[in-house]
ROROMAR-184272 format. One record per atom (N, C-alpha, C, O, CB): x, y, z; residue in one letter. Coordinates in steps of 0.001 Angstrom, whole numbers, plus 500000, padded with zeros to 6 digits. Glycine has a CB too. Example, Ala and Ser with C-alpha at 12.3 -4.5 7.8 and 13.67 -1.06 7.14 Angstrom:
% ROROMAR-184272
513190494310507800A 512300495500507800A 513200496700507800A 514236496681508465A 511308495527509046A 512850497750507080S 513670498940507140S 512900500030507870S 513409501138508039S 514084499402505725S 
This chain:
% ROROMAR-184272
878231536983341568X 877206537140342534X 876242535909342108X 876360535312341037X 876489538692342491X 875305535623343063X 874423534329342617X 873294535186342436X 873205536319342909X 874174532930343753X 872227534469341566X 870899535260341799X 870019533909342184X 870075532897341487X 870261536262340272X 869215534008343354X 867418532893343646X 867033532691342593X 867397533402341657X 865888533537344421X 866100531566342415X 865593531428341925X 864211531741342468X 864012531910343671X 866006530626341556X 863015531832341299X 861940532352341404X 861740531543343025X 862590530911343652X 860896532081340018X 860235531849343411X 859370531030344198X 857995530967344201X 857206531904344325X 859594531228345269X 857689529417344008X 855806529886343737X 855504529126345247X 855878527954345275X 854608528860341852X 855061529492346132X 854342529326347746X 852713529340347577X 851913530243347333X 854811530827348917X 852564527764347845X 851498527819348042X 850342527741347174X 849230528161347494X 851536528564348537X 850684527088345856X 850014526754344244X 848723525777345103X 848739524988346047X 851415525544342734X 847778526274344290X 846789525283344030X 846584524828342205X 846598525719341356X 845354525987344726X 846495524105342020X 846577523957340543X 846002522368340225X 846392521212340393X 848275524221340002X 844858523056339676X 843298521946340230X 842841521944338409X 842637522993337798X 841481523121341824X 842754520689337828X 841971520140336803X 842337521088335816X 841501521774335227X 840446519984337071X 844147521181335516X 844412521718334378X 843930520348333146X 843701519151333317X 846117522253334459X 843927521057332155X 843930520630330321X 845068519830330108X 844952519013329195X 844119522036329114X 846658519868331011X 847469519759330355X 848019518936331544X 847337518138332187X 848021520914329693X 849514519253331802X 849731519042332736X 850188520344333930X 850577521446333545X 850462518121332399X 850103520107334866X 849556520907335819X 850475522191336036X 850087523318336347X 849360520086337082X 851448521876335862X 853124522567335925X 854114522210335323X 854705521191335682X 853770522527337033X 854588523035334145X 855585522767332949X 857011524048333814X 856592525057334382X 854622523417330835X 858231523824333771X 859381523864334107X 859970523891332766X 860489522778332681X 859752522858335020X 860225524602331511X 860968524450330619X 862515524802330652X 862903525804331252X 860373524992329804X 863551523793329869X 864931523907330237X 865569524954330697X 866214524715331717X 865565523637329398X 865624526152330263X 866325527172331126X 865660527840331751X 866029528997331947X 867046527979330611X 864508527400332267X 864105527967333621X 864396527289335112X 864702526162335502X 862691528076333521X 864185528339335624X 864415528032337133X 863223528204338137X 862303529015338034X 865522528948337637X 863458527124339298X 861799527483339988X 862312526305341318X 862847525209341154X 859827526831338630X 861880527076342815X 861862526460343408X 860004526452343910X 859441527546343901X 863034526751344141X 859171525172344323X 857963525652344544X 857950524735345587X 858644523743345806X 856874525689343456X 856965525288346233X 857092524957347982X 855466524941348512X 854750525801347998X 858128526474349004X 854800523966349564X 853933524229350479X 852896524132349113X 852035525012349081X 854158525674351529X 852897523241348091X 852019523520347163X 851008522489346758X 851201521335347139X 852691523897346162X 850032522746346084X 848981521098345838X 848291521184344766X 847191521734344729X 847716520674346992X 849009520509343517X 848814519536342066X 847278518751341908X 847467517545341749X 850109518127342109X 846669518900341909X 845627517880342068X 844861517595340296X 844338518460339594X 844369518603343398X 844991516525340060X 843574516321338831X 844115517223337681X 843434518052337077X 841694517055339436X 845716516891337410X 845315517527335715X 845418516349334936X 845604515205335351X 846484518810334936X 845213516925333197X 844814515292332451X 846205514881331940X 846359514192330932X 843527515309330885X 847115515309332634X 848296514627332224X 849087515297333270X 848491516130333952X 848794514786330650X 850738514998333588X 851249514855334614X 851082516347335589X 850820517500335247X 852601514357334239X 851336515793336800X 851282516941337462X 852399518106337348X 852014519180336885X 851172516535338683X 853692517983337718X 854836518315336890X 855488517909336142X 855904516753336226X 855474518538337220X 855883518921334904X 857080517749334504X 858092519381334340X 857843520474333833X 856720516324332536X 859251518814335047X 860837519588335035X 861715519319334254X 862215518212334053X 861617519457336094X 861951520268333783X 863162520126332299X 863781521413332716X 864186522110331785X 862436520180330270X 863916521806333745X 865308522974334040X 865117523201335630X 864024523033336170X 865158524836333035X 866289523600336334X 866451523129337171X 865572524121338692X 865500525304339022X 867919522898336971X 865040522772339250X 864078523141340421X 863810522081341586X 863833520852341648X 862701523455339805X 863517523234342580X 863551522717343723X 862295522447344542X 861789523480344981X 864317523423344312X 861527521067344928X 859838521155345301X 860116520734346667X 861027519974346996X 858566520027344374X 859067521410347618X 859766521372349200X 858407520775348916X 857905520825347794X 860341522810350526X 857705520095350164X 856300519987350610X 854881520251350281X 853855520711350782X 856317520422351347X 855242519839349417X 854091520003348259X 853085518215347731X 853635517164348058X 855238520739346592X 851968518164347108X 851098517296347210X 850333516681345362X 849664517341344566X 850045518119348343X 850546516036345318X 850999515575344060X 849802514787343508X 850215513746342997X 852333514714344174X 848043514947343399X 847224513865343400X 846586513897342657X 846137514926342151X 846634513588344221X 846221512252342203X 844936512387341091X 845229512554339569X 844415512257338695X 844060513701341431X 846585513106339319X 846742513429338209X 846677512283336951X 846845511123337327X 847844514076338350X 846526512423335982X 846001511391334988X 847730510613334377X 848017509552333821X 844853512415333476X 848315511484334723X 849431510150334086X 850305510280335143X 849769509804336143X 850365510334332389X 851779510849335459X 852608510671336795X 852357512212337885X 851991513243337320X 854527510459336246X 852581512219339357X 852491513309340013X 854226514207339163X 854048515329338687X 852385512824341995X 855203513797339109X 856486514369339007X 857269514014337398X 857927513019337702X 857349513730340345X 857495514221336202X 858429513790335396X 859610514764335327X 859378515969335235X 857845513536334151X 860557514413335357X 862275515363335072X 862617514762334090X 862210513608333954X 863710515301336232X 863549515405333006X 864364515362331842X 865668514595332630X 866277513588332268X 864663517012331086X 865851515349333711X 866986514906334261X 867033514523335380X 866171514983336129X 867771515588334211X 868020513552335954X 867000513344337483X 868341514600338624X 868314514840339831X 866953510675338319X 869043514962337839X 870179515953338335X 869474517255338788X 869672518054339704X 871319516316337102X 868625517159337844X 867737519020337922X 866789518661338805X 865675518739338287X 866772519856336276X 866768518310339896X 865414518330340353X 865850517742341527X 866523516711341502X 864238517615339520X 865514518331342618X 865347518269344280X 864222517935344878X 863305518388344193X 865559519444344910X 863849517424345726X 862424516997346247X 863099516980348125X 864142516647348687X 861711514999345346X 861690517585348541X 861936516924350358X 860510517149350371X 859987518183349954X 863091517938351901X 859813516039350917X 858977516158351593X 857666516567350855X 856740517374350932X 859423516880352485X 858158515475350050X 857159515570348338X 855643514117349094X 855731513066349730X 858819514457346026X 855098514498348824X 853299513825348677X 852646513151347321X 852438513706346242X 852156515174348874X 852445512094347616X 851950511578345479X 851075510689346766X 851362510226347870X 853636510305343577X 849293510806345482X 848193509922346414X 847906509903345001X 847714510967344412X 846986510491347843X 847842508455344219X 846787508277343013X 847017508733341805X 846140508694340943X 845618508834343236X 848152509195341597X 848271509614340432X 848412508380339206X 849317507692339677X 849399510531340553X 848130507927338290X 847150507090337539X 848758506066337139X 848914504915337548X 845978508100335959X 849888506900336195X 851033506013336183X 851802506047337041X 852776505345336771X 851711506068335293X 851883506654338231X 852974506706339445X 853495507466340093X 853239508321339245X 853831506368339316X 854196508205341089X 854476508736341810X 855703509865340465X 855528511049340178X 854862507693343141X 856530509179340074X 857305509795339467X 857951509290338374X 857967508066338241X 857967510153340173X 858502510006337543X 859586508850335842X 860356510405336001X 860076511596336134X 858350508215333290X 861620509402335876X 863204510246335614X 863599511198336608X 864365512091336245X 863256511188334242X 863291511173337555X 863254511666338628X 864568511130339878X 864930509966340053X 861829511388338928X 864949512035340418X 866126511385341593X 864833510547342476X 863648510542342143X 867254512959342846X 865287510030343382X 864677509424344173X 863957509724345440X 863119509155346141X 865305508798344298X 864520510680345452X 863809511727346530X 862205512253346551X 861424512392347493X 864589513038346370X 862038512506344955X 861418512424344374X 859827512335344297X 858935513124343985X 861953511914344130X 859902510582344864X 858824509549344699X 859527508608344812X 860743508555344997X 857991509467343530X 858360507378344642X 859045505714343940X 858950505777342475X 857932506099341862X 858037504111344401X 860184505416341904X 860775505556340403X 859654504961339344X 859418503865339853X 862323504612340237X 859073505027338513X 858709504052337595X 859174502728337384X 859955502872336444X 858838504507336642X 859169501756337631X 859776500560336871X 859679500413335667X 858684500779335041X 859400499491337210X 860852499766335055X 860941499601333710X 860769498088334053X 860818497484335125X 862303500207332854X 860519497634332588X 860493495981332294X 861205495995330991X 861221496812330071X 858836495178332146X 861778494873331177X 862289494415329551X 861354493768328630X 861081492607328936X 863453493344329569X 860938494113327846X 859946492512326872X 860409491284327245X 861585490966327066X 860176492314324976X 859934490860327539X 860326489104327259X 860677488312326008X 859830488594325160X 859208488307327598X 861356487645325639X 861760487115324447X 861282486085324283X 861188485245325178X 862912487000324247X 860802485901322885X 859522484593322393X 860548483467323003X 861713483412323396X 859027484298320161X 859275482496322824X 860087480975323493X 859375480287322660X 858260480563322215X 859928480367325280X 860095479298322432X 859575478246321230X 858875476905321863X 858436476028321118X 860984477692320227X 
């Protein structure tokens, strides 16, 4: 028997003192039609199996979306706007533009 994951629909999370939403490692969640705005940290941190559909992540002080493993979080129709550190970090490319990592430059003599 296959269990369906819990669904959070039409949520508005604004001015959170930490992450807007955090999905813990053993949890599952479907987030849809939601608005995550102005969190003091990232809009959402996905450490468990998560599906995000038709949602907006904006004005968060870190990333719009952070994933502990790119295979755990799937996205479609995601909008990011003005997240300070970028759209997403560690997620599949369907979740937004990934953060660029840069290698430190070698010192020159």
